[in-house]
N, C-alpha and C positions, 0 to 999 in steps of 0.2 A: 503492500499499497505506499511506502514512503519511498517510492523508485521515483529519483530526479529524471529529469531528460531535457535533450533539447528538438526541438519542434522547430522547420523554417522550410528557406528554398533558397536555391542559388540559382543567379540571374546570369539571361544567354549572353553577357557586357564582360561577366565575370564566375566563369564556371570551378575552379579551383577552392573561392570563397561563397563560404556559410554564414545566410543572414536567420537570426535563429533567434528563439524566445524559448527564457527555463521555464519550466513545468518541474515545481515541487514533488506533489504527489502523483501517484495513478502513473509510472511514466512506463508500465512492462507491454508489450505489444498486444499484449490481449485484451486490454484495455483500450488504450493509445488508439486503433486503428480503426474497431466498430465506433468509437466517440468522432473522432476526426468525421466518418462517413456520415454518423446522424448532423453535426455542422455541417457539414456541404451539403447536405440535402434539406435540411431545415433553412438555418439564417443564411446560407451562401448559393440557396437554390441549384447547388449544383456549378457553379462559376469556380473554379479552382483558383484562378483568380485572386476573385473575395471571399475565398477562405484564404489566400498564405496574406490577404491585407490582417485578416480577423488577428489571426494565430499572432500576426508581427506587432499590434498595437499595443500588447501587454506583456509582462512577465505572468506568469499566473500560477495561484496555488494551485487549481484543480480545472481540468475542463470537465463542463459540462452542460451536454443542449438541454436540460429541462431548468437552466435557470432563467428564474424571469426577472424582470422589474423591481419585482417586490421583495428578493431574497436580499438575509441581509448578515454580514461577516460579526462576528463577538470581535474583529479585530480592527480598530481604526486602521482606514485609509483602505482596506478592501473595497472594493467595487465589485457590485453584480454585471456585468454584461449579460442580459439578454440573449439564450443561446448558446453560446459560447464556454461565459464561466465567471473562474470566481480568480479575479486579480491576486497579485500579489505584492502587501504592501510592506512598508517600514518607517519608523517612524522614530524620530534622536530627540528625545526630550520633550517628547511631547509631542513634536511637530510632524503631520505623514512628510518624508520626505519626496524628493522629485524620482518621478521613476526613472529607472533607467534606459540608456540607448540601446537598439536592438545590436545582440550581441554577434557581432564578424571573426569565422577563425577560415582557417584552410580547414578542409576534413581531413586533411593527413597530420593537425597536431589537435583532434579530438580526445587523445588519447589523453592531455594536457585538463583536463574538463573535469568535473567531478562528479559525472552523469555516466549509466552504463547501455543507453540508447537513445542514435542521435536522428529523429525522423524526417526527411525531406520530403516538402509536397513538390510535385513536380506540374507545373501547371498545362502542361500542352498535350498531357498524356494521361490526366487524373488518376495517378498512381501517387503512391509514398513510397522511398524507399528506406528501408528501417536497417541502421549499421548498429554496430555493435562501439562501445567505449574506444575499442583500438579505430575505428574508423571503417571495417569490415562491411563491407555489405551485405545482410544474408536475406532479404528479399526484397521482391516490389509487389504491392497490392494495390490491384485494383479499388479506388473507393466504392463503386458500386456493388461490389463484391462483398464491401466489406458492409452493406449496409444489412445484409441477412445470413451475420456466421455461420448459423445453424445451417440455412440453405446450403452457404457453403462448403462444410464437412462432410455435407451429407453426400456432395459433387465429387469428393476424395479429397479436399483442398486439406493442406497440409498447416497446423496454426489456426488462427484464432479469426482468419479469410485467406482467400485468394487462391488461386491456381498452383494446381499439384506440381512439383517440381521435374525435372525433365525426370525422361527414366534414368537410374544408376546414379541420379546427384545424391547429395547425401543431404540426409535429414539435420 
Protein backbone atom coordinates (compact mmCIF):
# COMPACT_ATOMS: atom_id res chain seq x y z
CA UNK A 1 0.00 0.00 0.00
CA UNK A 2 2.86 2.43 0.67
CA UNK A 3 4.67 1.75 -2.62
CA UNK A 4 5.73 5.10 -4.10
CA UNK A 5 6.13 5.57 -7.85
CA UNK A 6 6.57 8.15 -10.57
CA UNK A 7 4.04 8.57 -13.37
CA UNK A 8 4.76 10.70 -16.38
CA UNK A 9 5.67 10.86 -20.03
CA UNK A 10 8.48 11.73 -22.39
CA UNK A 11 8.34 14.50 -24.95
CA UNK A 12 8.88 13.67 -28.62
CA UNK A 13 11.44 16.50 -28.61
CA UNK A 14 13.41 15.02 -25.66
CA UNK A 15 12.64 11.28 -25.60
CA UNK A 16 15.53 10.58 -23.23
CA UNK A 17 14.02 12.78 -20.48
CA UNK A 18 11.09 11.72 -18.31
CA UNK A 19 8.70 14.40 -17.01
CA UNK A 20 6.92 12.84 -14.05
CA UNK A 21 5.03 13.30 -10.83
CA UNK A 22 5.53 11.48 -7.56
CA UNK A 23 2.72 9.30 -6.19
CA UNK A 24 3.14 8.36 -2.53
CA UNK A 25 0.70 5.47 -2.11
CA UNK A 26 -0.44 2.45 -4.11
CA UNK A 27 2.26 2.50 -6.78
CA UNK A 28 2.11 -1.21 -7.62
CA UNK A 29 1.13 -2.06 -11.23
CA UNK A 30 -1.94 -4.03 -10.06
CA UNK A 31 -3.33 -0.73 -8.70
CA UNK A 32 -1.81 1.94 -10.96
CA UNK A 33 -2.66 0.47 -14.35
CA UNK A 34 -6.43 0.05 -13.81
CA UNK A 35 -6.59 3.38 -11.93
CA UNK A 36 -4.92 5.26 -14.78
CA UNK A 37 -7.25 3.54 -17.24
CA UNK A 38 -10.34 4.71 -15.36
CA UNK A 39 -8.97 8.27 -15.03
CA UNK A 40 -8.20 8.19 -18.79
CA UNK A 41 -11.72 6.99 -19.57
CA UNK A 42 -13.79 9.13 -17.20
CA UNK A 43 -11.79 12.28 -16.48
CA UNK A 44 -9.81 12.60 -19.72
CA UNK A 45 -12.53 11.12 -21.97
CA UNK A 46 -10.00 8.72 -23.54
CA UNK A 47 -7.72 11.60 -24.53
CA UNK A 48 -4.24 10.42 -23.56
CA UNK A 49 -2.75 13.93 -23.79
CA UNK A 50 -5.40 15.11 -21.30
CA UNK A 51 -4.45 12.21 -18.99
CA UNK A 52 -0.80 13.28 -19.11
CA UNK A 53 -1.78 16.89 -18.36
CA UNK A 54 -3.92 15.82 -15.39
CA UNK A 55 -1.19 13.62 -13.91
CA UNK A 56 1.58 16.19 -14.41
CA UNK A 57 -0.46 18.92 -12.70
CA UNK A 58 0.47 17.78 -9.16
CA UNK A 59 2.43 15.42 -7.00
CA UNK A 60 -0.07 12.97 -5.55
CA UNK A 61 -0.73 11.34 -2.22
CA UNK A 62 -2.77 8.80 -4.16
CA UNK A 63 -4.73 8.51 -7.39
CA UNK A 64 -8.43 7.72 -7.14
CA UNK A 65 -10.92 8.24 -9.98
CA UNK A 66 -13.77 8.26 -7.43
CA UNK A 67 -12.50 11.42 -5.66
CA UNK A 68 -15.08 14.21 -5.79
CA UNK A 69 -14.96 17.94 -5.13
CA UNK A 70 -16.44 17.30 -1.68
CA UNK A 71 -13.74 14.81 -0.65
CA UNK A 72 -11.77 16.25 2.26
CA UNK A 73 -8.34 15.42 3.60
CA UNK A 74 -7.23 15.47 7.21
CA UNK A 75 -3.94 17.03 6.10
CA UNK A 76 -3.49 20.77 5.59
CA UNK A 77 -2.89 21.80 2.00
CA UNK A 78 -4.06 18.64 0.29
CA UNK A 79 -6.61 19.18 -2.44
CA UNK A 80 -9.06 16.78 -3.97
CA UNK A 81 -8.90 16.79 -7.76
CA UNK A 82 -12.23 15.32 -8.89
CA UNK A 83 -11.80 12.20 -10.98
CA UNK A 84 -8.02 12.09 -10.47
CA UNK A 85 -6.92 11.90 -6.83
CA UNK A 86 -5.65 13.64 -3.70
CA UNK A 87 -2.68 15.98 -4.08
CA UNK A 88 0.42 15.71 -1.95
CA UNK A 89 1.09 18.82 0.12
CA UNK A 90 3.64 19.80 2.71
CA UNK A 91 3.70 22.55 5.31
CA UNK A 92 6.42 24.60 6.96
CA UNK A 93 5.59 26.25 10.29
CA UNK A 94 1.88 25.78 9.58
CA UNK A 95 1.98 27.39 6.12
CA UNK A 96 1.34 25.32 3.01
CA UNK A 97 4.48 25.06 0.86
CA UNK A 98 4.47 25.97 -2.81
CA UNK A 99 3.99 22.78 -4.87
CA UNK A 100 7.09 21.20 -6.33
CA UNK A 101 7.70 21.52 -10.08
CA UNK A 102 7.48 18.52 -12.38
CA UNK A 103 10.37 16.11 -11.79
CA UNK A 104 12.58 15.68 -14.88
CA UNK A 105 15.17 12.91 -15.11
CA UNK A 106 16.83 10.66 -17.68
CA UNK A 107 15.26 7.20 -17.53
CA UNK A 108 18.74 5.70 -17.21
CA UNK A 109 19.07 7.47 -13.83
CA UNK A 110 15.83 6.20 -12.32
CA UNK A 111 17.87 4.02 -9.95
CA UNK A 112 18.80 7.19 -8.06
CA UNK A 113 15.17 7.78 -7.15
CA UNK A 114 13.56 6.11 -4.16
CA UNK A 115 10.72 4.38 -6.00
CA UNK A 116 9.98 0.83 -7.12
CA UNK A 117 8.07 1.67 -10.30
CA UNK A 118 8.00 4.28 -13.06
CA UNK A 119 5.04 4.49 -15.45
CA UNK A 120 5.33 6.30 -18.76
CA UNK A 121 2.12 7.28 -20.52
CA UNK A 122 2.52 7.09 -24.28
CA UNK A 123 0.11 9.58 -25.86
CA UNK A 124 0.34 8.38 -29.44
CA UNK A 125 -0.51 4.74 -28.59
CA UNK A 126 -2.71 5.12 -25.46
CA UNK A 127 -0.42 2.75 -23.60
CA UNK A 128 1.52 2.71 -20.35
CA UNK A 129 5.14 1.57 -20.25
CA UNK A 130 6.01 0.02 -16.90
CA UNK A 131 9.61 0.31 -15.68
CA UNK A 132 11.27 -1.09 -12.55
CA UNK A 133 13.43 0.87 -10.13
CA UNK A 134 16.50 0.33 -12.33
CA UNK A 135 14.75 1.60 -15.48
CA UNK A 136 14.13 -1.81 -17.02
CA UNK A 137 10.93 -1.88 -19.04
CA UNK A 138 8.82 -4.83 -17.89
CA UNK A 139 5.85 -4.34 -20.16
CA UNK A 140 3.53 -2.12 -22.13
CA UNK A 141 -0.19 -2.10 -21.38
CA UNK A 142 -3.07 -0.69 -23.40
CA UNK A 143 -5.25 1.67 -21.38
CA UNK A 144 -8.40 0.27 -22.94
CA UNK A 145 -7.43 -3.28 -21.87
CA UNK A 146 -6.90 -2.07 -18.31
CA UNK A 147 -10.46 -0.76 -18.03
CA UNK A 148 -11.67 -4.30 -17.41
CA UNK A 149 -8.81 -6.27 -15.82
CA UNK A 150 -11.06 -9.27 -15.21
CA UNK A 151 -11.80 -9.59 -18.92
CA UNK A 152 -8.11 -9.12 -19.71
CA UNK A 153 -7.17 -11.99 -17.37
CA UNK A 154 -9.90 -14.17 -18.92
CA UNK A 155 -8.32 -13.52 -22.35
CA UNK A 156 -5.09 -14.90 -20.90
CA UNK A 157 -3.36 -11.62 -20.09
CA UNK A 158 -0.49 -11.78 -17.63
CA UNK A 159 -0.52 -9.26 -14.81
CA UNK A 160 -3.20 -6.73 -14.02
CA UNK A 161 -4.07 -6.00 -17.66
CA UNK A 162 -2.66 -6.02 -21.13
CA UNK A 163 -1.45 -8.46 -23.72
CA UNK A 164 0.00 -11.89 -23.12
CA UNK A 165 3.79 -11.94 -23.60
CA UNK A 166 5.07 -13.55 -26.80
CA UNK A 167 5.58 -17.31 -26.69
CA UNK A 168 8.81 -18.13 -24.89
CA UNK A 169 9.07 -14.66 -23.32
CA UNK A 170 9.78 -14.51 -19.59
CA UNK A 171 6.72 -13.97 -17.42
